[in-house]
N, C-alpha and C positions, 0 to 999 in steps of 0.2 A: 382243254385246247391248247397246241403248241404254237406259238410264235413260227410267223415263217420266217428263214433266214437265208439273207441273201446269200450270193455269192460274191469274194472280195469285188468289185470294183462299182456290182449295181449303185449303195450307199453311197458314195462321191457324186459320180452321176447324178443323181439323185439330186444333191449336194447344191449341183452347180446347175441343177435345170431351175430351185429352187431361188437363185442368185440371178440366172438369165429373168426370172417373171418378177421379181423383185425390182431389177433395173430393168423391163421392157418397156416400163405405161410410156406412151409417149414416143415411144421405136420404133414397138413391135406393132403391129395390126391386131385390131383389140380380139378379130378373131381365134386370130393363134394364139394368143396371149390367154383368153378362154380355153382356149384345149389343153393348154401349158396347163393350168391351175386345175383343170376339172381331173388332169392324169394325177398329178401329184394328188389330188383328195383321195383320188380312185386308187392311188399305188399303197399311198398311206395308210387307206381303210381294209386292202387286200392284205397289207403284209401284219394287220393286227390279229389277221382270222385265223382259221386250219391250216394249218402247213400240210396236218394229213388228209384232208382233201382237195379233189381236182376236179371243178366244177366244169362239165364237156356237155357243150349246148349244140343239138342238132337244128341245123337252120336251113332256109329251102323256102322255097314258093307253093301256093295252095296246087294242090293232087299231086306234090313231090312222094309223098307215103311217107312223110317225119313219122306220122302216129304209130303206124304198122312198124316201120324199124324201131321204134321208143319201144314196141310191147314184144316184140323181139329179142330186141338186146336183156331188156329187165326179166324175158321170162312170162310176163303178166299183164293182162287187161288193164295197162291203168292208163292209158293217154285212148278217150275215143276217138271211135274212126269213122271219118262220113262215106253215104254212098251217094246221094242228089251231090252234095256241094262239102268236101272234104275239106274243113274249114277248120283247125284247131285256134279257139278264142285268147282261151287264156293258156299259161306258162304251169305243166306238170314239174315235178321232179319226180323222182325216184335215187333214192340213197341206199350206199352199201356200208352199213358202220354210221348210227346214228349220233354214237357219241361226238360231241365237239362239234356235228353239224346244224344246231339251230340258230345261234347267231349268223356264219355265214349265207344260212338261207332268209335269215331275216334280211339282211343287209342285198339280198338277191331280190327282196320283196314277192318272196313266192305264198301263195293264200296257207295255211296251215291244208284246207280243205284238198292242195291241189299237193299235199306232201304225198311220197311214199317211199316206204323200207321194205326191202328186205329184211324177211327175217332170216335169222341162225339158220332154220333148218333147209331155208330155200340156200343159203350162198353158199354152202358146201361144194358144188360145183364150180363155183363163182369165188374163188377166194381170191385169185388175181383181183376181184374187180374194188377189195375192201378198201375204200376212202374216197369210191366213185360216187360223184352229185350229177348221175343225170336228163337234163332239160329237154321237156322236146318244148320249142321256142314255139307262137304265134306266126303265120303264114306274115311273113315280114311286103310280099303284095300282097296284102286281103284288102279289102276298099274300106276295111275299119281302120279310122285314125289311130284310134286307142289301141288297136291289137298294134298295128303296123308299129307304133314309138317303141312297146315293149322288148318288139322281137329286135329295136336297134339298139336300145339298151345291153340288153344282156349277152347280145353280139360284143359286147362289150367288153363284159365284166365278165364274161366267161374265159377259164383259160385255156381251153380248147375248143373249136368250134370245128361240126362235122358238118360240111353240107353235101342237103341232101339232093341230087338233081333229078331233074324227070328228065328220062330219053330224048322226048321228044321236045322236049326245052332245057337244055342241056347250057345250051349256048343265049339264052336268054337275055334279053340289053337289061333288063331290072335286074338280075341279082350281078351280074358284070358290071355294070356302071357305076353301080351304088357302094357295092362292096366289093369286088375280087380283085379292082384295080386298088385297092387300098389294101393289097395283103402281102405288099412286096418287104421279105425281111420276115413275113410271120409263117414261112412254112413250117417250123416245130411245130407250129399248134395249129397249123390247120392241114383239114384230111377233107379230101373231096369224095362223096358215096355215090356213084352212078344207080342210081335206084332203081329198081321196080326190068332187073335185068334177065328174068322170065319173059316176057315181051318179047325177047330179041334172042336172036340164030349166036351162034354162036360168032359168025364171019364180022355179021354187024354190030355185035358187042364189044369184039377188037378191034374193028374202023372205028367207032366212037370213043373208048380210050384213047387210042393213038390220037382222036381229031381233038377230043379234050384237052391232052396233054398239049399238045401243042397252041389250040387258045389259049391257055393257061398260062405257060412261056411266054407269049408274045404283050401276054399284059402282066408281066414283070412276076409272076411266082417260078422263079427259076427251077426248083425243084419240087414239082408238085408229088400229092402224096393221094392216088388215085385208089379208090378200093370200090369194082364191083360187087351189087348189094339186089337181094331179092326176099322179102319179111315174107313171099308164098311160099317157095319155095329153101328157102333160107340158107338162097348160096350167100358168100361173102359174108355175113354172119359173124362167124367164127373168125376172120380174119377181119373183118372192123372191130372186134372184141380185144383181138390180138391189137392191134393198135391202140385202141384205147389203154388195154392194162400193161401197154409198156409204160403209155403218159404217164400212168396214178401209179404203177411200180416206182415210179424214176421218183415222183413229187416236186419236178422240174415243171411241169406246164406254168405253172402259175408265174413263179419267176422267168422262162422263158417268155412269155407271154408280157410282162413287164416289161422286158427288156426290145420286147419286140414294139410293144408301142412305143417305146422311150427312141427306139432308132427311127419310127417313124417322123414323130416329131423333131428327131433335131436335124432329119434331113431337112424338115418345114423350115427349120429356122436358119437353118447354112444355109439356102435358097434365099430366104427372105433378105438375110444378115450375110453376106457370102467374107469369110475370114479375109481372104486375100493377106494384107500387105497390114493387116490390124493394132495387131500385134507390137508393129515395131513407129503407130502414131508416138508421138509424146502422152506423157502420163503425169509429166507434169512444164510447169512453165521454167524454161533456164534461165539463166543467170543475163546470161544477154540479152535474150527478149524483153526479159524485165527492164534492165537497162536501156536497150529500144525502145520502150512504150515511155520509159521514166524523159530520155531525151523529148521526145516528142512534146509528149504532155508539158515539158517544161518549153519550146519554144511556143507550144499553144499560148499561153498564158504570158510568153512575154519574159519570161527571168533570166536573159542576156539584158535584155533592153533596159532592165532592171536593176540587173549591176549595174553595168556601164553607166547609166544616172546615178547612181545613188555614188560612185566613184568621183566622176563630176562633181556632184553638188559638196563631198566632201571638201576635195582641193581647193575649191572656190572658197569656201567655207574658211579653209586653213586660213585664207591670205590674212585675212582680218582679223588672225591673231598672230601668227608666226614670219610671218613680211616683217620686212626691215620697214618702219613708220616712213620715214621719206616719202617711197614710191607710193605710199597709202596714201600720203596726205595728195600726191599730184592727182592720184586716178579719183578725189572726193571731186573735182574739179572737171571729168569725165561721165558720161554716163554710165549706171550699172548695170556690169556685165549680166550678172544675175536675171535684169529685170532683161536685158536685151535676149537672153537667150531664154528667158522666162521658166527660167528653172526654181525661181522660189515657192512654187506651189507641185514644183514634184512628191514634195512627202506626201498632199493629197494625191496625186495620182495613183503616186508607188501602194496605199492604204487603196485605193479605189481601182486596180491593175484590170480588171475586166470587164468593170462597168460599162466602160464606153463600147466592148465590142464586143455583147455575148454571142449574137450571131455567127461570126467570125470564129469565135474561139469553136464555140460548139460542132462547126463545119470540122476546124480540126481536129479535134479531141475525139470528132468522130470518123476518122480515115486512122486517128491514129489508133481507135478496138480496133477498129477493119483492119487494118493490119495484120497486127496480132494475132487477130483468130482464121486470119486467111492462113499466115505461115505452118499455124500450128493443127490447123483442117485441110493439111494435105493430103491427099492419098483417102480421108475417110471414107465413107458411106456418105451418100448423100442427106439421107435423114441425121446420121448424127454430124455433118459439115454445117448443116444450117442448123440445128441445136446449138451448136459451139457457139455458131454467128450471135442467136439469140440469147445464149448468155451474157457471151462479152457488151453485148449492149442490151443487157435486161437494164441498166443502170447511167449509162451514161450518158442522159439526161438531165442525170444529177451532178455529174462531174465537175462540170465549167462550174457553179455556183458553191460547189462542194470545195473546189481547189479554192475559188477568191476570197470564204470564208478562211480557209488553214492559211493561207498564205499571208490576210493582213495581219496573222498575230505578229507576225518577222516584219516588218514592214518596220525598215531602218530609224532609229531617233536619228534627225539631222541637223536637231542644236546641238545634239550633247559635245561638250567642248572636253578635247582627253585633258588631262591635269600635266601633261606635258606644254602644252600648246600654254597653259595660263606662267607655267615656270621662264617661258623663253622669252614670252611678253614683257614680263618683270627684265628680264636679263637686256632685253632690246631697247624698254626704255631706260633702262643705268645707263647704258651707251648714247643717246641722246642725251641725254642729260649731262653726264662728262665729255661728249663733244660741244656745247652748249656753254659748258663751262670754261671748257678750253679756248671758245670766240669771247664770249666778257673776257675773256687774260687778256689774249691774242690785242683783242680791239682797246681795252686801259693801257696796252705796254705801248701802243703805238700811236696811239692818239692822244693820251694826257697819258705819261706816268710823273710828273712832276705833280700833278693833282691828287694824288692819295696823299692818306694821313701817313706817318712814321712807319707806321706799322705796319703798312699795307704796300710799301718800298719794292720789297723784295716780286710785288706782282709787274710792278714795271721795269725790272730789273731787264735789259735789252739783249742781255746775255743766253736770259732765259726764255726770250722769247723760242728762238729757234727749234730748243725741246716742246712748247708749247704748240706748235706746226707739225710737229712731228705726232707728239702725243694724240693731234687731232684725227690726223691723217689716218694714224693705226687704229684709231675709234671709229674709223666710216669703215675702213678696210675688215677691220673685224667683225663688225656691223653687217656688211655684206658678205663676209662668208656665212657670218651662220645662219643671217637670209638664203644664203644659194643652199646648204645645209638641211637647214629648217626644209625646205620643198623639196629635197630629196625624202627625208625623214617622209612626211608628211602625202609623196605621192607613193613610199611604200608604204606606207597605213593606208592609207587608199585603197591600194590592191587588194592588202589584205584583208578590208572592212567587205571590197567585193567581193572574196573567195568567201569569206564568213557566208556571206549575206546569201551566196549564189549558193554554197555549196547545204546552209541551213533550209533555203526555200527547195533544191531538188529533194532533199531528206524528207520533208514533206509532201511533195509530191508525189516521189515513191511511194511513202507510206500511204495517200489517198486512195492512188493508184491503183497499189496491190490489195486494197481492203473491199475498192468499188472494182474491181476491172478483174486483176489474176487469181485471187480467191476463186470469186464463182466458177474461172473457168480452168482453174484446179480442178474444183470439184466435177464438172463437166468431165475431163480430161478423163479422171481415175474415176469416175462412171463405166465411160469408154470402158475404159482398160477391165477394167470390173468384168464386163460384160462379157468380153470376146474371150478371158481368163477365161472365165467360166462356161461360155461357148465350146471353146478346146477341150476341158475338161470332159465336159457333159459328151464330147467327140470320143474319149477315150483314149 
């Protein structure tokens, strides 16, 4: 037995169909997926079986003369013909060349007692039919459901189908509605035998052939092959055998049938999922959309507000350390601005950033996710568009909680005191001490210069007092300047802290959104792109 060799192009198309079937669940109709799976299975099985044999099925309705035609082609009385009710109940097979045919006959499920072989002595005149497996199928319009099912199954499995038509019922709806309309693209592996031609005159037969050709073309069979036959007179038998022999000799009927079946399925797939501009849809989330989602989610969780609150608290708390002590002493007699602004609890508010408005945040998060999916799915087939939205929203309900938990880890330490604050405070109090010392000196020199001991008379020297006053003014000026400079540095530090906090919070928001929204969406986009790429490859 030899394995079927496919032409270049069939194997990649089958691979593409496999990919379509793999990606199709939930997107394609279940019946279409079932048919695609069945075709893949049937194709795989047929390609593994003998390529030296061509399966030709004689199909037709009750009384069309299939069995008589089967016997006429084989030259033997192999299939019983009825008199009262001419009905074929079981499939009969005649094989020209048995070697390697058994696995193929097993696959066709032909019973052993209904398998016949042309002996080599009888084959001398039919060498052109070597490799033929001729099947006489049960009547497709039989009242027996069993035989009807078997006929349908073997019509699908046969490499070439010969439709045997009765001149009186050649336009029968049961044949055309169920089978002929499905033959578009199968012309190369379909033959129509207008049987029992002996019942017609030459003129009647010519008219019927023309009418049948016209009917078949209207039903989508562009180039029908019609052969008038008569098992009684032998008319057309050699012509039909010649058509069959040509298919057998070329060893191409099986491949052509698979290609036709594939083409038919491809048309159904494209009809269900039109290509259009599908491949122009994005296959990933671009950086601009990632940033847009991050911005929207940052607004939803209040990142700018947290940064601003942190900056204000940082500045207010710094005044306790780096401000000029005298204004702070005066402020003690005023109400606490932190309490007035209710900023003493901002740390806790930051740590519980979303606990007070989960509902509002959920709505904002949902809007941000919807906007992302809406922009990415523009122009997609409605089925894929819906699937992308569902994927984007799949974890949206968990997103606010995840953002809250993650951002709690970066809540700023509002009680943290930078080292330079402490150094500046020491410097400020040194200046305070210097000012107080000057004040004491000045007071002693002015009020009681003679009361001092001899060793301290210098303190009461009236000539030194102006310099003491100048020193005190300088200390005050230096303190004021250091206070102003420190405030500028504090504002700069607060701004940097705010930027650092917002940058870290934004980074975490981006990481959470990437894991819970962007990655699932990108998987769906990749699936969409792979599906339509496979569909394009299937079309060749």
